[in-house]
N, C-alpha and C positions, 0 to 999 in steps of 0.2 A: 482080516476084517473084524475078527472077534476080540483081538487084543486091545484095540482102542476103547471099546465100551467097557472092558474089564478095568483098564487103567482109570477111566473116568469114574467108575463106581468106587474103586479103591481111594481115589482122591476125595470124593464126596464123603465117603465113610470116615476117612481120617479127619476131615474137617468137622464132621458131626461128633466123632468120639472125643475130640480135643477142642471143643468149642470154647471152653473156658480159657485155654491158652490163646486162641485166636482173638477172643474178646479183650484179653489183657494186652495182646500185641497191637491192637488198634490204638490203645491209649499211650503206648510207649514200648521200649525194648523189654525183652524177657531174657531170663537166664535159667540155667539148669539148677537142679538141686532137689533132692528128695524124690517123691513119687512122680514128679513131672518130667524126669529125664527121658522116660520112654515116649511120652507125648512129644517132647521137643525133637527127639530123634526121628519120630515118624513124620512130623511136619517138615523137618529138614530134608528127608528123603523125597517128599512130595514137592519140595521147593516152595512150600508155603511160607517157611521161615528162611531167612538169609543171614548167615553169620557176617557181622561187620567188625567185630572186635573179639577179644578173648572172653568167652562165655557171655557174649552179648549177641542177641539175635533180633532182627527186625522183620516185620511182616512184609511179604512180597508187595512191592508198590502197586502192581496191577490188581492184586487181590484187595489191597487197601482201598484203591480207587473204586473197585466194584462195590465193596461193602459201603463205602461213603456215599455212592450214588443211591444205594438202596435205602439207607437210613437218612438220606438228605443231610449229610454232615460234611461240610467243606471247610478247609483251613483258610486262613487269611491270605490274601494276595495270590490265590491260585489262578494260574493262567487258564484261559479258555483253550479248548482243543482246537488245533489249527487244521484248516481244511485244505491247505496247499498240497500236501502230500496225498491225501485221499483223492483230490481232483485229478492230479497227475496220474495216479494209479487207475482211476476210472477211464481216463483217456487212453492209457496204455492198453488196458484190457479190451477196449472198444476197437482199437487199431488191430490188435492181435486177432480178435474175432472176425474182423473184416478180411484180413489176409487169409485166414484159414478157410473162410467161406469161398474166397476167390480161388484158392488152390484146390478146393474140393475135399479137404481133410475133415470128414464128418466128426470123428472122435475128438480131434483137437478143437474143433469148433464148439462141440458140446462142453468141453472142459472150460474153454474161454468164456462161454456163456454163463457157466456157474460162477466163475471168478468175477465176471461183470456184475452178476447179481449180488455177490458178496460185497463188491465195492460200493454198489448203490446202497445196500443196507448199512454199510459202515458210515457213509456220509449222513444218512438219516439219523443214525445213532448219535453221531457227534453233534449234529444240529440240536437234537432233543436234549442231549446232555448239557450243552452250553446254555440253552434256554432254561432248563431246570435249575442249574446252578445260579444263573443270574436272578431268576425269580426267587430262589431261596435267599439270596443275598439281599435283595431289595425288600422282601417281606419282613425279614428280621432286622432291617436297618443295619446291616453289616455287624451282626451281633458277635462275630468272632473276634472283635477287638473291643476294648473297654474305653479307651480314651477318645475324646472328641478329635484330637489331632490325628490319631490313628484312623478314625473314620474318614476324615478329610483326605488323608493320603490314599486310603483304599478307594474312595469315590473317584479320585483323579486316576488311579490305576485302572479301574474298570471302565472309565470313560474312554481311555485310549484302547482298551481291549475291545470294547463294543464297536468303536470306529473301525478297527482293523477287521473285526468279524463281519461288519457290514460290507466292507470292500470285498471280502472273500465271498460273500453271498452274491454280489454283483458278478464277480468272476465266474462263480459256479453257474449262474443262469446263462451267461454268454457261452460257456463251454458246452453245457447240456443242450442248448438250442442248436448249436453247431452240429453236435453229434446226432441230434434228432433229424436234422435235414439230411445228413449223410446217410442215416438209416433208411430214410424214404428213398433216396437214390439207389441204394444198394439192395432194395427190396427185402428189408429186415423188419417186418411189422412188429414182431415180438419185442425187439429192442426198442423201437419207438414207443410201444405201449408201456414198457417197463420204465423208460425215462419220464414219460408223461405222468404215469400214476404215482411213481415213487418220489419224484423230485419236482417237476415243473408244476404239478397241481398243488404242491404244498409250499411253494416259494412265497406266494402272497401272504399266507398265514405266518410263515417264519419272519418275513420282512416286517409285518405289522407288529408282531410281538417284540422284535428287537428294537423297533422304533419306540414302542411304549416304555421299554426298559431304559432306553437311552434318555428319554424325557424325564423319567423318575430319578435316575442317577444324577442328571444335570440339576434338577430341582433340589435334590438333597444337598448336593455340593454347594449350591448358591446359598441355601438356608444355613448351612454350617459355617460358611465364610462370614456370615453376618453376625455371628455371635462374638461379642466383645470379650475382653479379658475376664471381667467379673461374671458375665453370663456364661462363659465357657467353664469357669470353676463350678458354677451352680449346675450346669449341665452334667459335669463329671459326678457331682454328688447325687443328682437325680438318677443318673445312669447306674451308679453303685447301689442306690436304694432299690431300683427296679430289678436288679439282678440278685439282690439279697433281701428278699421280702420277709418281713416279720409281722405277725398279726398284731402285736402290742407295741410296735415301734422298737426303740432301743433305749436302754438306760445308761445314764452317765453318772458315775460315782464322783460327786463333787466333794473333795476333801477340803478341810479348812485352809490348807496351805495351797489351794489351787491358784493358779495365776489370775491376777486381777482382770486381765483382758478377757477371760472366759466368762466372767459374770458381770462385767461393767456394762451398765445400760448405755445405749447410744441414743442421744437426743436427735429427733428428726425435725427438721425445719418444716413448719406447716404454715399455710396461708389461709386466712379466713375468707371464704368466698361468700359474699353477701347476696341474698336474693331480695331485691328491692320490692318485689311483689308480695313478700311475706308480710302478713298483718300482725304478727306476733309483737307484743309490746317491747320485748328485749331487743328484737331485731330492729324495730323502728327507732328505739332509743340509740342503738349503735350506729344506725345510718345517720341520724341527726348529729350525733357527736362527731362522726367522721366528716360530715359536711361542714361543721363549724371550723374544723382544722384546715380546710382547704384554703388556699390563698384567694384574696379578693379577685373578682373578675375585672380585668382591665378593659375598659371600653375605649375603643379606638375613636379618635375625633373624626367627625364627619368631614369629608372633603368639601372645599368651597365650590361655589358654582363655576362651571367651566364656560368661559366666554366663547361664543361661536367665532370662528375665524372670519375675518373680513374678506368678502369676495370683491376683488378688484375688477376682473373682467371674466366673461365666460365665452368670449369669441376666440376661436382658434385662428391663429395667423396662418394663412395659406401662402406658402412661398412659391411664387410662380417660377417655373424653370426658365433659365436664360436660353433663348433660341439664337444660335449662331447664324450669321448671314449665309453661310454655305447651306445650312438646312433650309432656310427660307427659299433659296434659289432652287433647291431640289424639289421642295413642295410645289413651287410654281410650275416646274417642269412636269411633275406628275399630274397636276390639275390640267395642264395643257394637253397632255396625252389623253386623259380621260374625258375631255370635252367632246361632245358629239360632233362638233364642227371639225375636229381634228381628223376624224375618220373619213370625212367627205372631201375636205379641201386639202388634206395632207399637210398639217402644221409642221413646223420645224421640229425634228426629232434628233438631230445630231447634238450630242452633249458638248462637244467643243464649240460648235457654233452658238449653242444656247448660252454658254458661259461668256463668249466674246460679245454677245449681243446684250445680255442682261446682267452680267456680273457686276459692272460698275454701278448699275441702278440699285442693286441689292446690297451694296457696300462690301462686296467680296474683295479681299485684299489681293494685290497682284503678286504677293510673295508665294502663293500656292501655285505649284507647277501643274502642267497639264496631266502628268502621270498621277500626282496625288489627287487631282480632281476626278479623273476617270475612275480610279480604284475606289474612292470613297462614294462617288455618286452611283456607281454600279451596284455596290453592296446595299445602299439605302433604297434604291429603286426596286431591286429584287425583293427586299423585305416588304415593300408596299404591294406586292402581288403582280408586278409587271414583268414581262419577259425582256431581257436585255440581250442584244446581239452585238458582238464586237466586230470591228472592221480590222482584220489582220492582214498583213502583207505576206507575200510568199516567202517561205523559209529559204535562206541562203545556204551555201555549202558550209557544213560543220555546225549548223544551227539545229537545235532539237526542241526549242520552245517557240510558240507562236508569239509574235510581237504585234500588238494591236495599237492602232493610231487613233481610233475613235470608237464610239459606241452609240447605238440607237436603242430606244425602248418602244415597246408596243404592248397593246392589251392582249391578254390570252384570247384564243379563238372563241370560247364560250361567252366571255364577257363582252367581246366586240359584237357578237351577234345580238346579245341582249340589249346593248345600247342602240344598235341600229333599229331594232324593232320598236 
């Protein structure tokens, strides 16, 4: 148990004693030579430096990342820390803890609980690390690249990274809520409290911060895309001047043999905008001179008087419908049925007899058959509100339809009572 703290102290002492080599390795590779050989050997033994080529050593990537987070220094197009593996590790440690609790292995359960705690801390560290890096990128307007085109590419890159990071946050919330419910069922209140305090209670803040960063990155990308060719060159110059500030500007040594394009003045096309409300004499004289140069006003001839149209007639011609003789015969039959006397003395109600008796008087042609008369008359009488009863004969063998030979009409019951009263 005492060896681990001693090794940690040796590592920290070696980094402190050779901090100049570590600082140099942050900026690029280092090599041996002179008095630094002892320091390089010591850092190699501690695995702080890694040999990659002959007499060329690079700083350990994990140590570089740790120092970069501390000094808020990130390289261009650096990917966000992925949460897929930490989420799977968290679920694995939770399942192991549940199984050890079920088996009754107390020591294994305590170790699993420690590993679960480490997994939760690791997820929180990655979340804060990603948000810190995105915040630094947005605050410096992606200052790790100089060209506008490079900034556009880096904005696109981090838009995709933020989208993937947002999906991982949604997955993390679903998995942690599932584990929280399982912890309640397994009677593990300390696990439920750990997940609530360390992850679930912070998800709303993480989600809001990532949404704000995503909105800023999208806005920056849209603004950069709007820069045209000349404006983009101007932006490059402005960016260079902002990164190379000089109190007195910069001097240009213009020799006599300098190119004519460097000193040739460019004529700008301008337009005089006149204020007609200005009372200055020069402005008034200019306005009058400009008015004299205007073309004369062309007056359009007045149109001649328009004669009112002649009104021939205002009476609308009403075309009377032509009533066929068969319709007159049916109307007379309906009036006969509706007459009060028909209810008392029993007027003629047979359609065939009515046609035979009055058809010639109404001009009905004999070409209309009895079948056509009955079909048409029954439909018209029924539409007038009367009830039509057909006289059908008994069906013969093999017949499935009723064959009627005559029809009678009568008033409905309520209407007949009203007429009698």
